[in-house]
C-alpha positions as CSV (number, residue, x, y, z in Angstrom):
1,M,-27.6,25.0,-27.9
2,L,-26.9,24.3,-24.3
3,Q,-27.5,27.9,-23.3
4,A,-30.8,27.9,-25.2
5,E,-31.9,24.7,-23.3
6,L,-31.0,26.3,-20.0
7,L,-32.9,29.5,-20.8
8,K,-36.0,27.5,-21.6
9,A,-35.8,25.6,-18.3
10,G,-37.1,26.9,-15.0
11,E,-34.8,28.1,-12.2
12,L,-34.7,24.5,-10.7
13,L,-33.9,21.5,-12.8
14,S,-34.6,17.9,-12.1
15,I,-31.9,15.2,-12.2
16,D,-33.4,13.9,-15.5
17,E,-33.3,17.4,-17.0
18,V,-29.7,17.9,-16.1
19,A,-28.8,14.5,-17.5
20,H,-30.5,15.4,-20.7
21,I,-28.8,18.8,-21.0
22,L,-25.4,17.3,-20.4
23,G,-25.9,14.1,-22.4
24,K,-25.2,12.0,-19.3
25,S,-27.1,9.2,-17.6
26,R,-29.2,9.8,-14.5
27,Q,-26.8,7.6,-12.6
28,T,-23.9,9.9,-13.5
29,I,-25.7,12.9,-12.2
30,E,-26.7,11.1,-9.0
31,R,-23.0,10.1,-8.6
32,W,-21.9,13.7,-9.1
33,L,-24.4,14.8,-6.5
34,D,-23.1,12.2,-4.0
35,E,-19.5,13.3,-4.8
36,R,-20.6,17.0,-4.2
37,R,-19.6,17.9,-7.8
38,L,-23.0,19.5,-8.1
39,A,-25.0,21.1,-5.3
40,S,-28.7,20.3,-5.0
41,I,-31.8,21.3,-3.2
42,K,-34.2,18.7,-1.6
43,L,-37.8,19.8,-1.9
44,V,-40.4,19.1,0.8
45,S,-41.8,16.3,-1.5
46,G,-38.4,14.6,-1.4
47,S,-37.5,15.5,-5.0
48,I,-34.0,16.7,-5.7
49,R,-33.4,19.8,-7.9
50,I,-30.3,21.5,-9.2
51,E,-30.3,25.3,-9.5
52,K,-29.7,26.5,-13.1
53,T,-26.9,28.8,-11.8
54,E,-25.2,25.8,-10.1
55,L,-25.2,23.8,-13.4
56,L,-23.7,26.8,-15.2
57,R,-21.0,27.1,-12.5
58,S,-20.2,23.4,-12.9
59,L,-19.9,23.8,-16.6
60,N,-17.6,26.7,-16.2
61,E,-15.4,24.5,-14.1
62,G,-14.9,22.2,-17.0
63,Y,-17.4,19.4,-16.9
64,R,-18.0,18.1,-20.4
65,C,-21.4,18.1,-22.0
66,R,-22.6,16.9,-25.4
67,S,-23.3,20.3,-26.9
68,M,-20.1,22.2,-25.9
69,D,-16.5,21.5,-26.5
70,F,-14.1,22.7,-23.8
């Protein structure tokens, strides 16, 4: 299910989209960004986005999510 959700998403994901996909809170994702566990892009508007490929890389490194068992 996780891969299907990622394929439906655009190339850049919002913090809320990442939180939903991983089954984590927005605050957790923001903490991960602060800790540099996830790389992000800041848009001209000030919004933060996470590249889909970055999320997949992080998952491959072992972060747990609600729809996959590692």
